[in-house]
C-alpha positions in Angstrom: -59.3 43.2 20.5 -60.5 40.4 18.3 -57.3 38.5 19.1 -57.9 38.9 22.8 -61.5 37.7 22.6 -60.6 34.8 20.3 -58.1 33.5 22.7 -60.3 34.2 25.7 -62.9 32.0 24.2 -60.3 29.4 23.3 -59.2 29.4 27.0 -62.7 28.8 28.2 -63.2 26.0 25.6 -59.9 24.5 26.6 -61.0 23.9 30.1 -64.7 23.1 29.5 -64.2 20.8 26.4 -66.0 17.5 27.1 -63.4 15.6 25.1 -60.5 17.0 27.2 -62.1 16.7 30.6 -58.7 16.3 32.4 -58.7 20.0 33.3 -62.2 19.9 34.8 -61.3 16.7 36.6 -58.2 18.3 38.2 -60.2 21.4 39.3 -63.0 19.2 40.6 -60.4 17.2 42.7 -58.7 20.4 43.8 -62.0 22.0 44.9 -63.7 19.0 46.4 -62.5 19.4 50.1 -63.4 23.1 50.2 -66.6 25.0 51.2 -67.8 28.4 50.1 -66.3 30.0 53.2 -62.9 29.0 51.9 -63.5 30.3 48.4 -60.7 32.8 48.5 -58.2 30.1 49.4 -59.5 27.9 46.6 -59.4 30.9 44.1 -55.7 31.4 45.0 -55.0 27.7 44.2 -56.9 28.0 40.9 -55.1 31.2 40.0 -51.7 29.7 40.8 -52.6 26.8 38.6 -53.6 29.2 35.8 -50.4 31.3 36.1 -48.2 28.2 36.1 -50.2 26.7 33.2 -49.7 29.9 31.1 -46.0 30.1 32.1 -45.4 26.8 30.5 -47.4 27.8 27.5 -45.4 31.0 27.2 -42.1 29.1 27.4 -43.3 26.9 24.6 -44.9 29.7 22.5 -41.6 31.7 22.6 -39.6 28.6 21.9 -37.7 28.7 25.2 -38.6 25.2 26.2 -40.4 22.1 24.9 -41.3 18.9 26.6 -42.1 15.4 25.2 -45.8 15.4 24.7 -46.1 11.6 25.5 -44.6 12.1 28.9 -46.7 15.1 29.6 -49.9 13.3 28.6 -49.0 10.6 31.1 -48.1 13.0 33.9 -51.4 15.0 33.6 -53.6 12.2 35.0 -50.8 11.5 37.6 -51.3 15.1 38.9 -55.0 14.5 39.1 -54.4 11.2 41.0 -52.0 12.9 43.4 -54.6 15.6 44.1 -57.2 12.9 44.8 -54.8 11.0 47.1 -54.2 14.3 48.9 -57.9 14.6 49.5 -58.1 11.0 50.8 -55.2 11.5 53.2 -56.3 14.9 54.5 -60.0 14.3 54.6 -60.0 13.0 58.1 -57.4 15.5 59.3 -57.8 19.1 60.3 -54.1 19.8 59.8 -53.4 22.5 57.3 -51.6 21.4 54.3 -52.4 24.5 52.2 -48.7 25.4 51.6 -47.9 22.0 50.2 -51.1 22.0 48.2 -50.2 25.5 46.7 -46.7 24.3 45.8 -48.0 21.1 44.2 -50.8 23.1 42.3 -48.1 25.4 40.9 -46.0 22.5 39.7 -49.1 20.6 38.4 -50.1 23.8 36.4 -46.7 23.7 34.6 -47.3 20.1 33.6 -50.8 20.8 32.4 -49.7 23.8 30.4 -47.0 21.8 28.6 -49.8 19.4 27.6 -51.5 22.0 25.5 -48.3 23.8 24.4 -47.8 22.1 21.0 -51.4 22.9 19.9 -51.2 26.4 21.3 -47.9 27.1 19.5 -49.4 25.9 16.2 -52.4 28.1 16.4 -50.4 31.1 17.6 -47.8 30.7 14.8 -49.4 33.5 12.7 -50.1 35.9 15.5 -48.4 39.2 15.5 -49.0 39.6 19.3 -48.3 36.5 21.2 -48.6 38.4 24.4 -52.2 39.4 23.6 -53.1 35.9 22.7 -51.5 34.5 25.8 -53.3 37.1 28.0 -56.7 36.3 26.4 -56.1 32.6 26.8 -55.1 33.0 30.5 -58.2 35.0 31.2 -60.4 32.4 29.5 -58.8 29.6 31.5 -59.3 31.5 34.8 -62.9 32.2 34.0 -63.6 28.6 33.1 -61.9 27.4 36.3 -64.0 29.7 38.4 -67.0 28.2 36.8 -65.7 24.7 37.6 -64.7 25.4 41.2 -68.0 27.2 41.9 -69.9 24.3 40.5 -67.9 21.9 42.7 -68.6 24.0 45.7 -72.3 23.8 44.9 -72.0 20.0 44.8 -70.3 20.0 48.2 -72.9 22.3 49.6 -75.7 20.0 48.3 -73.9 17.1 49.9 -73.6 18.9 53.2 -77.3 19.8 53.1 -78.6 16.4 52.1 -76.1 14.2 54.0 -74.3 16.3 56.5 -73.2 13.4 58.7 -72.0 11.4 55.7 -70.3 14.3 54.0 -66.7 13.2 54.7 -67.5 9.7 53.5 -69.1 11.0 50.3 -66.2 13.3 49.6 -63.8 10.4 50.1 -65.8 8.3 47.7 -65.8 11.1 45.1 -62.0 11.5 45.6 -61.6 7.7 45.2 -63.6 7.8 41.9 -61.4 10.7 40.6 -58.3 8.6 41.6 -59.6 5.5 39.7 -60.5 7.5 36.6 -57.1 9.3 36.6 -55.2 6.0 37.0 -57.2 4.6 34.0 -56.3 7.7 31.9 -52.6 7.4 33.0 -52.5 3.7 32.0 -54.0 4.6 28.6 -51.3 7.3 28.2 -48.4 5.2 29.3 -45.5 6.6 27.1 -43.1 3.7 27.2 
């Protein structure tokens, strides 16, 4: 049980770590266009991201696959930028792009998971039960992501209440800010 709780806490800290805010930034961008009435759809996206994230961690932890960390650290902010671009493109459209968003979120989860895989493999090297560690970590990530998406939904609710007629504009501005920040991070992580 101690292993499960240790990795659960590690999963929460991984997402909510102020020094590694890329995970929060991705979840914020993902949740930004949603409202509380669509919480279940958003939760499916967050859970898909978590499962893909942990799949890539498992592949690394069990030495099935490894990916160049420099390339992954560059691709992570690219996934955030693409999510922000998706928000900007679809913000004025009522067309459903949920299937595309789900597929992209799964793929982006794999990339983000590989970003943490080297560190995760190192701390798990002495564990007798990698499956328990991975389960605890996955549950911690999911809990932290629920906190982030719920907080984002509260922000969008506040925007809707205070500036309902300007809500689409404000959400586009926030998505543009996420895009700018993620491009800045990507440039700083340029691997070549």
